[in-house]
mmCIF file of the N, C-alpha and C atoms, coordinates in Angstrom:
data_MODEL
# 
_entry.id   MODEL 
# 
loop_
_atom_site.group_PDB 
_atom_site.id 
_atom_site.type_symbol 
_atom_site.label_atom_id 
_atom_site.label_alt_id 
_atom_site.label_comp_id 
_atom_site.label_asym_id 
_atom_site.label_entity_id 
_atom_site.label_seq_id 
_atom_site.pdbx_PDB_ins_code 
_atom_site.Cartn_x 
_atom_site.Cartn_y 
_atom_site.Cartn_z 
_atom_site.occupancy 
_atom_site.B_iso_or_equiv 
_atom_site.pdbx_formal_charge 
_atom_site.auth_seq_id 
_atom_site.auth_comp_id 
_atom_site.auth_asym_id 
_atom_site.auth_atom_id 
_atom_site.pdbx_PDB_model_num 
ATOM 1   N N  . MET A 1 1  ? -4.191 -9.147  -4.117  1.00 0.00 ? 1  MET A N  1 
ATOM 2   C CA . MET A 1 1  ? -4.013 -8.366  -2.909  1.00 0.00 ? 1  MET A CA 1 
ATOM 3   C C  . MET A 1 1  ? -2.772 -7.489  -3.085  1.00 0.00 ? 1  MET A C  1 
ATOM 4   N N  . ARG A 1 2  ? -2.871 -6.263  -2.626  1.00 0.00 ? 2  ARG A N  1 
ATOM 5   C CA . ARG A 1 2  ? -1.748 -5.328  -2.661  1.00 0.00 ? 2  ARG A CA 1 
ATOM 6   C C  . ARG A 1 2  ? -1.148 -5.252  -1.266  1.00 0.00 ? 2  ARG A C  1 
ATOM 7   N N  . VAL A 1 3  ? 0.146  -5.530  -1.161  1.00 0.00 ? 3  VAL A N  1 
ATOM 8   C CA . VAL A 1 3  ? 0.817  -5.581  0.127   1.00 0.00 ? 3  VAL A CA 1 
ATOM 9   C C  . VAL A 1 3  ? 1.929  -4.546  0.163   1.00 0.00 ? 3  VAL A C  1 
ATOM 10  N N  . GLY A 1 4  ? 2.078  -3.879  1.310   1.00 0.00 ? 4  GLY A N  1 
ATOM 11  C CA . GLY A 1 4  ? 3.147  -2.918  1.497   1.00 0.00 ? 4  GLY A CA 1 
ATOM 12  C C  . GLY A 1 4  ? 4.083  -3.348  2.607   1.00 0.00 ? 4  GLY A C  1 
ATOM 13  N N  . PHE A 1 5  ? 5.366  -3.084  2.437   1.00 0.00 ? 5  PHE A N  1 
ATOM 14  C CA . PHE A 1 5  ? 6.368  -3.364  3.454   1.00 0.00 ? 5  PHE A CA 1 
ATOM 15  C C  . PHE A 1 5  ? 7.131  -2.095  3.767   1.00 0.00 ? 5  PHE A C  1 
ATOM 16  N N  . ILE A 1 6  ? 7.200  -1.739  5.038   1.00 0.00 ? 6  ILE A N  1 
ATOM 17  C CA . ILE A 1 6  ? 8.041  -0.649  5.509   1.00 0.00 ? 6  ILE A CA 1 
ATOM 18  C C  . ILE A 1 6  ? 9.179  -1.301  6.273   1.00 0.00 ? 6  ILE A C  1 
ATOM 19  N N  . GLY A 1 7  ? 10.374 -1.125  5.770   1.00 0.00 ? 7  GLY A N  1 
ATOM 20  C CA . GLY A 1 7  ? 11.548 -1.785  6.342   1.00 0.00 ? 7  GLY A CA 1 
ATOM 21  C C  . GLY A 1 7  ? 11.833 -3.050  5.547   1.00 0.00 ? 7  GLY A C  1 
ATOM 22  N N  . LEU A 1 8  ? 13.049 -3.178  5.054   1.00 0.00 ? 8  LEU A N  1 
ATOM 23  C CA . LEU A 1 8  ? 13.410 -4.329  4.221   1.00 0.00 ? 8  LEU A CA 1 
ATOM 24  C C  . LEU A 1 8  ? 14.703 -4.978  4.692   1.00 0.00 ? 8  LEU A C  1 
ATOM 25  N N  . GLY A 1 9  ? 14.811 -5.171  5.992   1.00 0.00 ? 9  GLY A N  1 
ATOM 26  C CA . GLY A 1 9  ? 16.007 -5.796  6.564   1.00 0.00 ? 9  GLY A CA 1 
ATOM 27  C C  . GLY A 1 9  ? 16.008 -7.306  6.366   1.00 0.00 ? 9  GLY A C  1 
ATOM 28  N N  . ASN A 1 10 ? 16.709 -8.000  7.238   1.00 0.00 ? 10 ASN A N  1 
ATOM 29  C CA . ASN A 1 10 ? 16.868 -9.449  7.105   1.00 0.00 ? 10 ASN A CA 1 
ATOM 30  C C  . ASN A 1 10 ? 15.548 -10.208 7.097   1.00 0.00 ? 10 ASN A C  1 
ATOM 31  N N  . VAL A 1 11 ? 14.666 -9.889  8.016   1.00 0.00 ? 11 VAL A N  1 
ATOM 32  C CA . VAL A 1 11 ? 13.398 -10.609 8.117   1.00 0.00 ? 11 VAL A CA 1 
ATOM 33  C C  . VAL A 1 11 ? 12.406 -10.131 7.051   1.00 0.00 ? 11 VAL A C  1 
ATOM 34  N N  . ALA A 1 12 ? 12.157 -8.839  7.031   1.00 0.00 ? 12 ALA A N  1 
ATOM 35  C CA . ALA A 1 12 ? 11.160 -8.291  6.104   1.00 0.00 ? 12 ALA A CA 1 
ATOM 36  C C  . ALA A 1 12 ? 11.578 -8.485  4.654   1.00 0.00 ? 12 ALA A C  1 
ATOM 37  N N  . GLY A 1 13 ? 12.870 -8.383  4.384   1.00 0.00 ? 13 GLY A N  1 
ATOM 38  C CA . GLY A 1 13 ? 13.347 -8.568  3.021   1.00 0.00 ? 13 GLY A CA 1 
ATOM 39  C C  . GLY A 1 13 ? 13.006 -9.954  2.485   1.00 0.00 ? 13 GLY A C  1 
ATOM 40  N N  . LYS A 1 14 ? 13.173 -10.956 3.318   1.00 0.00 ? 14 LYS A N  1 
ATOM 41  C CA . LYS A 1 14 ? 12.847 -12.332 2.898   1.00 0.00 ? 14 LYS A CA 1 
ATOM 42  C C  . LYS A 1 14 ? 11.337 -12.493 2.705   1.00 0.00 ? 14 LYS A C  1 
ATOM 43  N N  . LEU A 1 15 ? 10.561 -11.958 3.637   1.00 0.00 ? 15 LEU A N  1 
ATOM 44  C CA . LEU A 1 15 ? 9.103  -12.048 3.518   1.00 0.00 ? 15 LEU A CA 1 
ATOM 45  C C  . LEU A 1 15 ? 8.608  -11.316 2.273   1.00 0.00 ? 15 LEU A C  1 
ATOM 46  N N  . ALA A 1 16 ? 9.112  -10.104 2.073   1.00 0.00 ? 16 ALA A N  1 
ATOM 47  C CA . ALA A 1 16 ? 8.708  -9.316  0.902   1.00 0.00 ? 16 ALA A CA 1 
ATOM 48  C C  . ALA A 1 16 ? 9.109  -10.022 -0.387  1.00 0.00 ? 16 ALA A C  1 
ATOM 49  N N  . GLY A 1 17 ? 10.296 -10.609 -0.404  1.00 0.00 ? 17 GLY A N  1 
ATOM 50  C CA . GLY A 1 17 ? 10.758 -11.337 -1.585  1.00 0.00 ? 17 GLY A CA 1 
ATOM 51  C C  . GLY A 1 17 ? 9.858  -12.515 -1.922  1.00 0.00 ? 17 GLY A C  1 
ATOM 52  N N  . CYS A 1 18 ? 9.420  -13.245 -0.902  1.00 0.00 ? 18 CYS A N  1 
ATOM 53  C CA . CYS A 1 18 ? 8.515  -14.382 -1.125  1.00 0.00 ? 18 CYS A CA 1 
ATOM 54  C C  . CYS A 1 18 ? 7.181  -13.919 -1.696  1.00 0.00 ? 18 CYS A C  1 
ATOM 55  N N  . LEU A 1 19 ? 6.652  -12.830 -1.172  1.00 0.00 ? 19 LEU A N  1 
ATOM 56  C CA . LEU A 1 19 ? 5.382  -12.312 -1.676  1.00 0.00 ? 19 LEU A CA 1 
ATOM 57  C C  . LEU A 1 19 ? 5.518  -11.831 -3.122  1.00 0.00 ? 19 LEU A C  1 
ATOM 58  N N  . LEU A 1 20 ? 6.616  -11.167 -3.411  1.00 0.00 ? 20 LEU A N  1 
ATOM 59  C CA . LEU A 1 20 ? 6.837  -10.672 -4.770  1.00 0.00 ? 20 LEU A CA 1 
ATOM 60  C C  . LEU A 1 20 ? 6.962  -11.837 -5.753  1.00 0.00 ? 20 LEU A C  1 
ATOM 61  N N  . CYS A 1 21 ? 7.709  -12.865 -5.371  1.00 0.00 ? 21 CYS A N  1 
ATOM 62  C CA . CYS A 1 21 ? 7.862  -14.047 -6.235  1.00 0.00 ? 21 CYS A CA 1 
ATOM 63  C C  . CYS A 1 21 ? 6.550  -14.806 -6.398  1.00 0.00 ? 21 CYS A C  1 
ATOM 64  N N  . SER A 1 22 ? 5.647  -14.669 -5.428  1.00 0.00 ? 22 SER A N  1 
ATOM 65  C CA . SER A 1 22 ? 4.354  -15.342 -5.502  1.00 0.00 ? 22 SER A CA 1 
ATOM 66  C C  . SER A 1 22 ? 3.326  -14.541 -6.287  1.00 0.00 ? 22 SER A C  1 
ATOM 67  N N  . GLY A 1 23 ? 3.735  -13.387 -6.811  1.00 0.00 ? 23 GLY A N  1 
ATOM 68  C CA . GLY A 1 23 ? 2.853  -12.632 -7.679  1.00 0.00 ? 23 GLY A CA 1 
ATOM 69  C C  . GLY A 1 23 ? 2.042  -11.531 -7.014  1.00 0.00 ? 23 GLY A C  1 
ATOM 70  N N  . TYR A 1 24 ? 2.305  -11.243 -5.742  1.00 0.00 ? 24 TYR A N  1 
ATOM 71  C CA . TYR A 1 24 ? 1.584  -10.165 -5.072  1.00 0.00 ? 24 TYR A CA 1 
ATOM 72  C C  . TYR A 1 24 ? 2.021  -8.808  -5.613  1.00 0.00 ? 24 TYR A C  1 
ATOM 73  N N  . ASP A 1 25 ? 1.107  -7.874  -5.624  1.00 0.00 ? 25 ASP A N  1 
ATOM 74  C CA . ASP A 1 25 ? 1.390  -6.492  -5.988  1.00 0.00 ? 25 ASP A CA 1 
ATOM 75  C C  . ASP A 1 25 ? 2.033  -5.862  -4.752  1.00 0.00 ? 25 ASP A C  1 
ATOM 76  N N  . LEU A 1 26 ? 3.332  -5.585  -4.819  1.00 0.00 ? 26 LEU A N  1 
ATOM 77  C CA . LEU A 1 26 ? 4.096  -5.188  -3.645  1.00 0.00 ? 26 LEU A CA 1 
ATOM 78  C C  . LEU A 1 26 ? 4.560  -3.739  -3.727  1.00 0.00 ? 26 LEU A C  1 
ATOM 79  N N  . THR A 1 27 ? 4.362  -3.015  -2.633  1.00 0.00 ? 27 THR A N  1 
ATOM 80  C CA . THR A 1 27 ? 4.887  -1.661  -2.475  1.00 0.00 ? 27 THR A CA 1 
ATOM 81  C C  . THR A 1 27 ? 5.870  -1.711  -1.317  1.00 0.00 ? 27 THR A C  1 
ATOM 82  N N  . VAL A 1 28 ? 7.057  -1.135  -1.507  1.00 0.00 ? 28 VAL A N  1 
ATOM 83  C CA . VAL A 1 28 ? 8.095  -1.211  -0.486  1.00 0.00 ? 28 VAL A CA 1 
ATOM 84  C C  . VAL A 1 28 ? 8.631  0.174   -0.150  1.00 0.00 ? 28 VAL A C  1 
ATOM 85  N N  . ARG A 1 29 ? 9.114  0.293   1.072   1.00 0.00 ? 29 ARG A N  1 
ATOM 86  C CA . ARG A 1 29 ? 9.729  1.549   1.509   1.00 0.00 ? 29 ARG A CA 1 
ATOM 87  C C  . ARG A 1 29 ? 10.758 1.210   2.580   1.00 0.00 ? 29 ARG A C  1 
ATOM 88  N N  . ASP A 1 30 ? 11.907 1.842   2.516   1.00 0.00 ? 30 ASP A N  1 
ATOM 89  C CA . ASP A 1 30 ? 12.967 1.657   3.494   1.00 0.00 ? 30 ASP A CA 1 
ATOM 90  C C  . ASP A 1 30 ? 13.670 3.002   3.632   1.00 0.00 ? 30 ASP A C  1 
ATOM 91  N N  . LEU A 1 31 ? 14.368 3.214   4.726   1.00 0.00 ? 31 LEU A N  1 
ATOM 92  C CA . LEU A 1 31 ? 15.108 4.456   4.866   1.00 0.00 ? 31 LEU A CA 1 
ATOM 93  C C  . LEU A 1 31 ? 16.181 4.578   3.792   1.00 0.00 ? 31 LEU A C  1 
ATOM 94  N N  . ASP A 1 32 ? 16.669 3.432   3.315   1.00 0.00 ? 32 ASP A N  1 
ATOM 95  C CA . ASP A 1 32 ? 17.687 3.388   2.275   1.00 0.00 ? 32 ASP A CA 1 
ATOM 96  C C  . ASP A 1 32 ? 17.072 2.814   1.004   1.00 0.00 ? 32 ASP A C  1 
ATOM 97  N N  . LYS A 1 33 ? 16.918 3.632   -0.018  1.00 0.00 ? 33 LYS A N  1 
ATOM 98  C CA . LYS A 1 33 ? 16.286 3.156   -1.253  1.00 0.00 ? 33 LYS A CA 1 
ATOM 99  C C  . LYS A 1 33 ? 17.093 2.045   -1.911  1.00 0.00 ? 33 LYS A C  1 
ATOM 100 N N  . GLN A 1 34 ? 18.406 2.005   -1.654  1.00 0.00 ? 34 GLN A N  1 
ATOM 101 C CA . GLN A 1 34 ? 19.248 0.935   -2.198  1.00 0.00 ? 34 GLN A CA 1 
ATOM 102 C C  . GLN A 1 34 ? 18.784 -0.435  -1.699  1.00 0.00 ? 34 GLN A C  1 
ATOM 103 N N  . ALA A 1 35 ? 18.295 -0.512  -0.473  1.00 0.00 ? 35 ALA A N  1 
ATOM 104 C CA . ALA A 1 35 ? 17.803 -1.772  0.074   1.00 0.00 ? 35 ALA A CA 1 
ATOM 105 C C  . ALA A 1 35 ? 16.578 -2.253  -0.695  1.00 0.00 ? 35 ALA A C  1 
ATOM 106 N N  . ALA A 1 36 ? 15.829 -1.317  -1.250  1.00 0.00 ? 36 ALA A N  1 
ATOM 107 C CA . ALA A 1 36 ? 14.614 -1.663  -1.993  1.00 0.00 ? 36 ALA A CA 1 
ATOM 108 C C  . ALA A 1 36 ? 14.881 -1.968  -3.460  1.00 0.00 ? 36 ALA A C  1 
ATOM 109 N N  . GLN A 1 37 ? 16.049 -1.595  -3.958  1.00 0.00 ? 37 GLN A N  1 
ATOM 110 C CA . GLN A 1 37 ? 16.310 -1.714  -5.397  1.00 0.00 ? 37 GLN A CA 1 
ATOM 111 C C  . GLN A 1 37 ? 16.104 -3.119  -5.961  1.00 0.00 ? 37 GLN A C  1 
ATOM 112 N N  . PRO A 1 38 ? 16.548 -4.185  -5.288  1.00 0.00 ? 38 PRO A N  1 
ATOM 113 C CA . PRO A 1 38 ? 16.295 -5.527  -5.832  1.00 0.00 ? 38 PRO A CA 1 
ATOM 114 C C  . PRO A 1 38 ? 14.805 -5.827  -5.999  1.00 0.00 ? 38 PRO A C  1 
ATOM 115 N N  . PHE A 1 39 ? 13.985 -5.295  -5.106  1.00 0.00 ? 39 PHE A N  1 
ATOM 116 C CA . PHE A 1 39 ? 12.536 -5.498  -5.189  1.00 0.00 ? 39 PHE A CA 1 
ATOM 117 C C  . PHE A 1 39 ? 11.944 -4.656  -6.320  1.00 0.00 ? 39 PHE A C  1 
ATOM 118 N N  . LEU A 1 40 ? 12.434 -3.437  -6.442  1.00 0.00 ? 40 LEU A N  1 
ATOM 119 C CA . LEU A 1 40 ? 11.962 -2.553  -7.512  1.00 0.00 ? 40 LEU A CA 1 
ATOM 120 C C  . LEU A 1 40 ? 12.316 -3.126  -8.873  1.00 0.00 ? 40 LEU A C  1 
ATOM 121 N N  . ASP A 1 41 ? 13.506 -3.720  -8.974  1.00 0.00 ? 41 ASP A N  1 
ATOM 122 C CA . ASP A 1 41 ? 13.939 -4.334  -10.233 1.00 0.00 ? 41 ASP A CA 1 
ATOM 123 C C  . ASP A 1 41 ? 13.040 -5.493  -10.642 1.00 0.00 ? 41 ASP A C  1 
ATOM 124 N N  . LYS A 1 42 ? 12.385 -6.106  -9.654  1.00 0.00 ? 42 LYS A N  1 
ATOM 125 C CA . LYS A 1 42 ? 11.497 -7.244  -9.932  1.00 0.00 ? 42 LYS A CA 1 
ATOM 126 C C  . LYS A 1 42 ? 10.028 -6.843  -10.004 1.00 0.00 ? 42 LYS A C  1 
ATOM 127 N N  . GLY A 1 43 ? 9.757  -5.513  -9.961  1.00 0.00 ? 43 GLY A N  1 
ATOM 128 C CA . GLY A 1 43 ? 8.385  -5.067  -10.159 1.00 0.00 ? 43 GLY A CA 1 
ATOM 129 C C  . GLY A 1 43 ? 7.680  -4.439  -8.983  1.00 0.00 ? 43 GLY A C  1 
ATOM 130 N N  . ALA A 1 44 ? 8.323  -4.385  -7.820  1.00 0.00 ? 44 ALA A N  1 
ATOM 131 C CA . ALA A 1 44 ? 7.697  -3.730  -6.667  1.00 0.00 ? 44 ALA A CA 1 
ATOM 132 C C  . ALA A 1 44 ? 7.596  -2.230  -6.940  1.00 0.00 ? 44 ALA A C  1 
ATOM 133 N N  . LYS A 1 45 ? 6.679  -1.583  -6.253  1.00 0.00 ? 45 LYS A N  1 
ATOM 134 C CA . LYS A 1 45 ? 6.468  -0.136  -6.402  1.00 0.00 ? 45 LYS A CA 1 
ATOM 135 C C  . LYS A 1 45 ? 7.124  0.598   -5.235  1.00 0.00 ? 45 LYS A C  1 
ATOM 136 N N  . TRP A 1 46 ? 7.512  1.837   -5.471  1.00 0.00 ? 46 TRP A N  1 
ATOM 137 C CA . TRP A 1 46 ? 8.100  2.709   -4.439  1.00 0.00 ? 46 TRP A CA 1 
ATOM 138 C C  . TRP A 1 46 ? 7.293  3.995   -4.417  1.00 0.00 ? 46 TRP A C  1 
ATOM 139 N N  . PRO A 1 47 ? 6.501  4.251   -3.381  1.00 0.00 ? 47 PRO A N  1 
ATOM 140 C CA . PRO A 1 47 ? 5.736  5.502   -3.337  1.00 0.00 ? 47 PRO A CA 1 
ATOM 141 C C  . PRO A 1 47 ? 6.682  6.677   -3.094  1.00 0.00 ? 47 PRO A C  1 
ATOM 142 N N  . GLU A 1 48 ? 6.659  7.644   -3.978  1.00 0.00 ? 48 GLU A N  1 
ATOM 143 C CA . GLU A 1 48 ? 7.557  8.796   -3.841  1.00 0.00 ? 48 GLU A CA 1 
ATOM 144 C C  . GLU A 1 48 ? 7.194  9.673   -2.648  1.00 0.00 ? 48 GLU A C  1 
ATOM 145 N N  . THR A 1 49 ? 5.920  9.711   -2.287  1.00 0.00 ? 49 THR A N  1 
ATOM 146 C CA . THR A 1 49 ? 5.505  10.488  -1.123  1.00 0.00 ? 49 THR A CA 1 
ATOM 147 C C  . THR A 1 49 ? 4.640  9.610   -0.226  1.00 0.00 ? 49 THR A C  1 
ATOM 148 N N  . PRO A 1 50 ? 4.647  9.868   1.078   1.00 0.00 ? 50 PRO A N  1 
ATOM 149 C CA . PRO A 1 50 ? 3.824  9.071   1.985   1.00 0.00 ? 50 PRO A CA 1 
ATOM 150 C C  . PRO A 1 50 ? 2.336  9.105   1.644   1.00 0.00 ? 50 PRO A C  1 
ATOM 151 N N  . GLY A 1 51 ? 1.867  10.212  1.107   1.00 0.00 ? 51 GLY A N  1 
ATOM 152 C CA . GLY A 1 51 ? 0.457  10.320  0.776   1.00 0.00 ? 51 GLY A CA 1 
ATOM 153 C C  . GLY A 1 51 ? -0.004 9.361   -0.299  1.00 0.00 ? 51 GLY A C  1 
ATOM 154 N N  . LYS A 1 52 ? 0.935  8.830   -1.077  1.00 0.00 ? 52 LYS A N  1 
ATOM 155 C CA . LYS A 1 52 ? 0.576  7.881   -2.135  1.00 0.00 ? 52 LYS A CA 1 
ATOM 156 C C  . LYS A 1 52 ? 0.484  6.444   -1.637  1.00 0.00 ? 52 LYS A C  1 
ATOM 157 N N  . TRP A 1 53 ? 0.938  6.208   -0.426  1.00 0.00 ? 53 TRP A N  1 
ATOM 158 C CA . TRP A 1 53 ? 0.942  4.837   0.100   1.00 0.00 ? 53 TRP A CA 1 
ATOM 159 C C  . TRP A 1 53 ? -0.453 4.223   0.211   1.00 0.00 ? 53 TRP A C  1 
ATOM 160 N N  . PRO A 1 54 ? -1.463 4.905   0.732   1.00 0.00 ? 54 PRO A N  1 
ATOM 161 C CA . PRO A 1 54 ? -2.776 4.266   0.894   1.00 0.00 ? 54 PRO A CA 1 
ATOM 162 C C  . PRO A 1 54 ? -3.366 3.767   -0.420  1.00 0.00 ? 54 PRO A C  1 
ATOM 163 N N  . ASN A 1 55 ? -3.016 4.385   -1.510  1.00 0.00 ? 55 ASN A N  1 
ATOM 164 C CA . ASN A 1 55 ? -3.527 3.953   -2.811  1.00 0.00 ? 55 ASN A CA 1 
ATOM 165 C C  . ASN A 1 55 ? -2.804 2.729   -3.335  1.00 0.00 ? 55 ASN A C  1 
ATOM 166 N N  . ARG A 1 56 ? -1.697 2.363   -2.709  1.00 0.00 ? 56 ARG A N  1 
ATOM 167 C CA . ARG A 1 56 ? -0.871 1.286   -3.215  1.00 0.00 ? 56 ARG A CA 1 
ATOM 168 C C  . ARG A 1 56 ? -1.055 -0.045  -2.497  1.00 0.00 ? 56 ARG A C  1 
ATOM 169 N N  . SER A 1 57 ? -1.582 -0.064  -1.281  1.00 0.00 ? 57 SER A N  1 
ATOM 170 C CA . SER A 1 57 ? -1.640 -1.349  -0.579  1.00 0.00 ? 57 SER A CA 1 
ATOM 171 C C  . SER A 1 57 ? -2.921 -1.492  0.237   1.00 0.00 ? 57 SER A C  1 
ATOM 172 N N  . THR A 1 58 ? -3.381 -2.748  0.301   1.00 0.00 ? 58 THR A N  1 
ATOM 173 C CA . THR A 1 58 ? -4.536 -3.054  1.131   1.00 0.00 ? 58 THR A CA 1 
ATOM 174 C C  . THR A 1 58 ? -4.086 -3.520  2.518   1.00 0.00 ? 58 THR A C  1 
ATOM 175 N N  . SER A 1 59 ? -2.856 -4.029  2.611   1.00 0.00 ? 59 SER A N  1 
ATOM 176 C CA . SER A 1 59 ? -2.259 -4.451  3.878   1.00 0.00 ? 59 SER A CA 1 
ATOM 177 C C  . SER A 1 59 ? -0.832 -3.933  3.926   1.00 0.00 ? 59 SER A C  1 
ATOM 178 N N  . THR A 1 60 ? -0.424 -3.412  5.073   1.00 0.00 ? 60 THR A N  1 
ATOM 179 C CA . THR A 1 60 ? 0.930  -2.890  5.219   1.00 0.00 ? 60 THR A CA 1 
ATOM 180 C C  . THR A 1 60 ? 1.591  -3.502  6.437   1.00 0.00 ? 60 THR A C  1 
ATOM 181 N N  . LEU A 1 61 ? 2.822  -3.977  6.268   1.00 0.00 ? 61 LEU A N  1 
ATOM 182 C CA . LEU A 1 61 ? 3.594  -4.539  7.368   1.00 0.00 ? 61 LEU A CA 1 
ATOM 183 C C  . LEU A 1 61 ? 4.780  -3.634  7.634   1.00 0.00 ? 61 LEU A C  1 
ATOM 184 N N  . LYS A 1 62 ? 5.002  -3.308  8.892   1.00 0.00 ? 62 LYS A N  1 
ATOM 185 C CA . LYS A 1 62 ? 6.147  -2.496  9.290   1.00 0.00 ? 62 LYS A CA 1 
ATOM 186 C C  . LYS A 1 62 ? 7.071  -3.374  10.103  1.00 0.00 ? 62 LYS A C  1 
ATOM 187 N N  . VAL A 1 63 ? 8.285  -3.593  9.602   1.00 0.00 ? 63 VAL A N  1 
ATOM 188 C CA . VAL A 1 63 ? 9.249  -4.433  10.292  1.00 0.00 ? 63 VAL A CA 1 
ATOM 189 C C  . VAL A 1 63 ? 10.539 -3.634  10.438  1.00 0.00 ? 63 VAL A C  1 
ATOM 190 N N  . VAL A 1 64 ? 10.734 -3.065  11.605  1.00 0.00 ? 64 VAL A N  1 
ATOM 191 C CA . VAL A 1 64 ? 11.947 -2.283  11.886  1.00 0.00 ? 64 VAL A CA 1 
ATOM 192 C C  . VAL A 1 64 ? 12.506 -2.725  13.228  1.00 0.00 ? 64 VAL A C  1 
ATOM 193 N N  . LYS A 1 65 ? 13.822 -2.666  13.375  1.00 0.00 ? 65 LYS A N  1 
ATOM 194 C CA . LYS A 1 65 ? 14.443 -3.137  14.608  1.00 0.00 ? 65 LYS A CA 1 
ATOM 195 C C  . LYS A 1 65 ? 14.871 -2.014  15.531  1.00 0.00 ? 65 LYS A C  1 
ATOM 196 N N  . ASN A 1 66 ? 15.025 -0.834  15.011  1.00 0.00 ? 66 ASN A N  1 
ATOM 197 C CA . ASN A 1 66 ? 15.540 0.282   15.775  1.00 0.00 ? 66 ASN A CA 1 
ATOM 198 C C  . ASN A 1 66 ? 14.378 1.118   16.304  1.00 0.00 ? 66 ASN A C  1 
ATOM 199 N N  . TYR A 1 67 ? 14.367 1.381   17.598  1.00 0.00 ? 67 TYR A N  1 
ATOM 200 C CA . TYR A 1 67 ? 13.266 2.137   18.197  1.00 0.00 ? 67 TYR A CA 1 
ATOM 201 C C  . TYR A 1 67 ? 13.112 3.518   17.564  1.00 0.00 ? 67 TYR A C  1 
ATOM 202 N N  . LEU A 1 68 ? 14.212 4.234   17.376  1.00 0.00 ? 68 LEU A N  1 
ATOM 203 C CA . LEU A 1 68 ? 14.121 5.570   16.790  1.00 0.00 ? 68 LEU A CA 1 
ATOM 204 C C  . LEU A 1 68 ? 13.590 5.508   15.367  1.00 0.00 ? 68 LEU A C  1 
ATOM 205 N N  . CYS A 1 69 ? 14.010 4.502   14.626  1.00 0.00 ? 69 CYS A N  1 
ATOM 206 C CA . CYS A 1 69 ? 13.499 4.322   13.266  1.00 0.00 ? 69 CYS A CA 1 
ATOM 207 C C  . CYS A 1 69 ? 12.007 4.026   13.320  1.00 0.00 ? 69 CYS A C  1 
ATOM 208 N N  . SER A 1 70 ? 11.605 3.228   14.280  1.00 0.00 ? 70 SER A N  1 
ATOM 209 C CA . SER A 1 70 ? 10.196 2.886   14.422  1.00 0.00 ? 70 SER A CA 1 
ATOM 210 C C  . SER A 1 70 ? 9.363  4.120   14.727  1.00 0.00 ? 70 SER A C  1 
ATOM 211 N N  . VAL A 1 71 ? 9.877  4.987   15.595  1.00 0.00 ? 71 VAL A N  1 
ATOM 212 C CA . VAL A 1 71 ? 9.158  6.218   15.937  1.00 0.00 ? 71 VAL A CA 1 
ATOM 213 C C  . VAL A 1 71 ? 9.038  7.100   14.701  1.00 0.00 ? 71 VAL A C  1 
ATOM 214 N N  . HIS A 1 72 ? 10.124 7.220   13.944  1.00 0.00 ? 72 HIS A N  1 
ATOM 215 C CA . HIS A 1 72 ? 10.120 8.025   12.725  1.00 0.00 ? 72 HIS A CA 1 
ATOM 216 C C  . HIS A 1 72 ? 9.095  7.480   11.734  1.00 0.00 ? 72 HIS A C  1 
ATOM 217 N N  . LEU A 1 73 ? 9.103  6.177   11.520  1.00 0.00 ? 73 LEU A N  1 
ATOM 218 C CA . LEU A 1 73 ? 8.163  5.583   10.571  1.00 0.00 ? 73 LEU A CA 1 
ATOM 219 C C  . LEU A 1 73 ? 6.733  5.650   11.071  1.00 0.00 ? 73 LEU A C  1 
ATOM 220 N N  . ALA A 1 74 ? 6.535  5.587   12.378  1.00 0.00 ? 74 ALA A N  1 
ATOM 221 C CA . ALA A 1 74 ? 5.183  5.706   12.921  1.00 0.00 ? 74 ALA A CA 1 
ATOM 222 C C  . ALA A 1 74 ? 4.635  7.106   12.642  1.00 0.00 ? 74 ALA A C  1 
ATOM 223 N N  . ALA A 1 75 ? 5.465  8.110   12.809  1.00 0.00 ? 75 ALA A N  1 
ATOM 224 C CA . ALA A 1 75 ? 5.033  9.483   12.502  1.00 0.00 ? 75 ALA A CA 1 
ATOM 225 C C  . ALA A 1 75 ? 4.763  9.629   11.012  1.00 0.00 ? 75 ALA A C  1 
ATOM 226 N N  . LEU A 1 76 ? 5.617  9.032   10.216  1.00 0.00 ? 76 LEU A N  1 
ATOM 227 C CA . LEU A 1 76 ? 5.425  9.063   8.761   1.00 0.00 ? 76 LEU A CA 1 
ATOM 228 C C  . LEU A 1 76 ? 4.159  8.301   8.392   1.00 0.00 ? 76 LEU A C  1 
ATOM 229 N N  . GLY A 1 77 ? 3.920  7.184   9.081   1.00 0.00 ? 77 GLY A N  1 
ATOM 230 C CA . GLY A 1 77 ? 2.740  6.381   8.806   1.00 0.00 ? 77 GLY A CA 1 
ATOM 231 C C  . GLY A 1 77 ? 1.446  7.132   9.068   1.00 0.00 ? 77 GLY A C  1 
ATOM 232 N N  . GLU A 1 78 ? 1.443  7.978   10.078  1.00 0.00 ? 78 GLU A N  1 
ATOM 233 C CA . GLU A 1 78 ? 0.241  8.764   10.357  1.00 0.00 ? 78 GLU A CA 1 
ATOM 234 C C  . GLU A 1 78 ? -0.096 9.627   9.156   1.00 0.00 ? 78 GLU A C  1 
ATOM 235 N N  . ALA A 1 79 ? 0.918  10.211  8.542   1.00 0.00 ? 79 ALA A N  1 
ATOM 236 C CA . ALA A 1 79 ? 0.680  11.010  7.331   1.00 0.00 ? 79 ALA A CA 1 
ATOM 237 C C  . ALA A 1 79 ? 0.235  10.120  6.177   1.00 0.00 ? 79 ALA A C  1 
ATOM 238 N N  . MET A 1 80 ? 0.762  8.906   6.144   1.00 0.00 ? 80 MET A N  1 
ATOM 239 C CA . MET A 1 80 ? 0.415  7.988   5.057   1.00 0.00 ? 80 MET A CA 1 
ATOM 240 C C  . MET A 1 80 ? -1.061 7.658   5.042   1.00 0.00 ? 80 MET A C  1 
ATOM 241 N N  . PHE A 1 81 ? -1.618 7.443   6.209   1.00 0.00 ? 81 PHE A N  1 
ATOM 242 C CA . PHE A 1 81 ? -2.974 6.934   6.265   1.00 0.00 ? 81 PHE A CA 1 
ATOM 243 C C  . PHE A 1 81 ? -4.035 8.006   6.473   1.00 0.00 ? 81 PHE A C  1 
ATOM 244 N N  . THR A 1 82 ? -3.611 9.257   6.538   1.00 0.00 ? 82 THR A N  1 
ATOM 245 C CA . THR A 1 82 ? -4.596 10.333  6.655   1.00 0.00 ? 82 THR A CA 1 
ATOM 246 C C  . THR A 1 82 ? -4.613 11.218  5.429   1.00 0.00 ? 82 THR A C  1 
ATOM 247 N N  . ALA A 1 83 ? -3.750 10.916  4.462   1.00 0.00 ? 83 ALA A N  1 
ATOM 248 C CA . ALA A 1 83 ? -3.682 11.736  3.240   1.00 0.00 ? 83 ALA A CA 1 
ATOM 249 C C  . ALA A 1 83 ? -4.837 11.429  2.320   1.00 0.00 ? 83 ALA A C  1 
# 
């Protein structure tokens, strides 16, 4: 199964880490690429453009705490899934 995570904070980071250690094909995205670097170093993928996201995951989880960030990612997500 290919899993995607948008947002890699305290909660999502732990969940994403468990999935990656369990051998899942993981795609990650965060507003700060530095937050994703530990996952990328262990084999996770980083889609360079939103249009590449649908090809990378069969399930996507969005875990963000900030409303404005959530709105931004929701708008970005619309582009992700219609490309």
